[in-house]
C-alpha positions in Angstrom: 0.0 0.0 0.0 1.4 3.4 -0.9 0.4 6.8 0.5 0.0 10.0 -1.6 -1.1 13.5 -1.1 -3.7 14.8 -3.6 -4.9 18.3 -4.1 -8.5 18.8 -5.3 -9.9 22.3 -5.7 -7.1 23.7 -3.5 -7.9 21.2 -0.7 -5.2 18.7 0.2 -6.1 15.0 1.0 -3.9 12.1 2.0 -4.8 8.9 0.3 -3.7 5.3 0.4 -3.5 3.4 -2.8 -3.1 -0.4 -3.3 -2.9 -2.4 -6.5 -5.9 -4.5 -7.3 -5.9 -7.9 -8.9 -7.3 -7.5 -12.5 -10.2 -10.0 -11.9 -11.5 -8.0 -8.9 -12.1 -4.8 -10.9 -15.7 -4.8 -12.2 -16.2 -3.8 -15.8 -19.3 -1.8 -16.8 -20.1 -1.7 -20.4 -22.9 0.8 -21.5 -24.8 -0.7 -24.3 -26.7 1.5 -26.8 -30.3 0.5 -27.4 -31.0 -1.8 -30.3 -33.0 -0.3 -33.1 -34.8 -2.2 -35.8 -36.5 -0.6 -38.8 -40.1 -2.1 -38.8 -41.7 -0.4 -41.8 -41.5 2.6 -44.1 -44.4 4.3 -45.8 -44.3 4.6 -49.6 -44.2 8.4 -49.4 -41.1 8.2 -47.1 -42.7 10.6 -44.6 -42.6 8.3 -41.6 -40.4 5.5 -40.4 -41.3 3.1 -37.6 -38.3 2.1 -35.5 -38.4 -0.3 -32.6 -36.0 0.4 -29.8 -35.2 -2.2 -27.1 -34.5 -0.6 -23.8 -31.9 -2.7 -22.0 -30.5 -2.8 -18.5 -27.2 -0.9 -18.4 -26.0 -2.9 -15.4 -27.1 -5.7 -13.1 -29.6 -4.7 -10.4 -33.2 -4.8 -9.1 -36.1 -2.9 -10.7 -37.5 -0.5 -8.1 -40.1 1.3 -10.4 -41.8 0.5 -13.7 -43.2 3.8 -15.0 -44.4 2.5 -18.4 -47.1 0.1 -19.6 -47.9 -1.5 -22.9 -49.7 0.9 -25.3 -48.6 4.0 -23.4 -47.3 7.0 -25.5 -44.2 8.5 -24.0 -42.0 11.5 -24.7 -38.2 11.7 -25.0 -36.7 12.0 -21.5 -39.4 10.0 -19.8 -38.1 7.9 -16.8 -39.2 4.5 -17.8 -37.6 2.5 -15.0 -35.7 3.0 -11.8 -32.9 0.4 -11.3 -31.2 -0.1 -8.0 -27.5 -1.2 -8.4 -24.9 -1.1 -5.7 -27.3 0.8 -3.4 -27.8 3.6 -5.9 -31.0 4.4 -7.8 -30.4 4.7 -11.5 -33.1 6.2 -13.8 -33.5 4.5 -17.2 -34.6 7.2 -19.6 -36.3 6.9 -23.0 -34.3 8.7 -25.7 -37.0 9.3 -28.2 -40.8 9.7 -28.1 -42.9 6.7 -29.1 -45.3 4.0 -28.0 -44.5 1.2 -25.6 -45.1 -2.1 -27.4 -43.8 -4.5 -24.7 -42.7 -4.4 -21.1 -40.5 -7.3 -20.0 -40.0 -6.6 -16.3 -42.0 -5.9 -13.1 -41.1 -4.2 -9.9 -38.6 -6.2 -7.7 -37.4 -8.2 -10.7 -33.6 -8.8 -10.8 -31.9 -8.1 -14.1 -28.5 -8.6 -15.5 -26.5 -6.2 -17.8 -28.1 -6.2 -21.3 -31.4 -7.8 -20.3 -34.4 -6.3 -22.2 -36.7 -4.0 -20.1 -39.1 -2.8 -22.7 -39.6 -2.1 -26.4 -40.6 1.3 -27.8 -41.9 1.9 -31.3 -40.7 5.3 -32.4 -42.3 7.2 -35.3 -39.9 9.3 -37.3 
């Protein structure tokens, strides 16, 4: 274990640093939502895209704030996921209609598990 002095915003702290074994460092990979083109009108004016909202990390679902058939706006908090004693909001990127909800409150999910599908109209 090594000791260092660190200055943050003018305030000095003394810290101890030890080397970790590589396998003990958790890796968190953020996965972009999957998008599938469902259909396109002949006029080309609208495009239906289905987005699968996935769990960004393992945890437990605390809140489900969407239901099948619900129209939602961009920025809507669809789920609250508890991971490592922190509450993480899972937000919808684009407006659309919820076509499927895969989880309920208190379900345990793993990284990448599907939470819901949203059909976006573009």
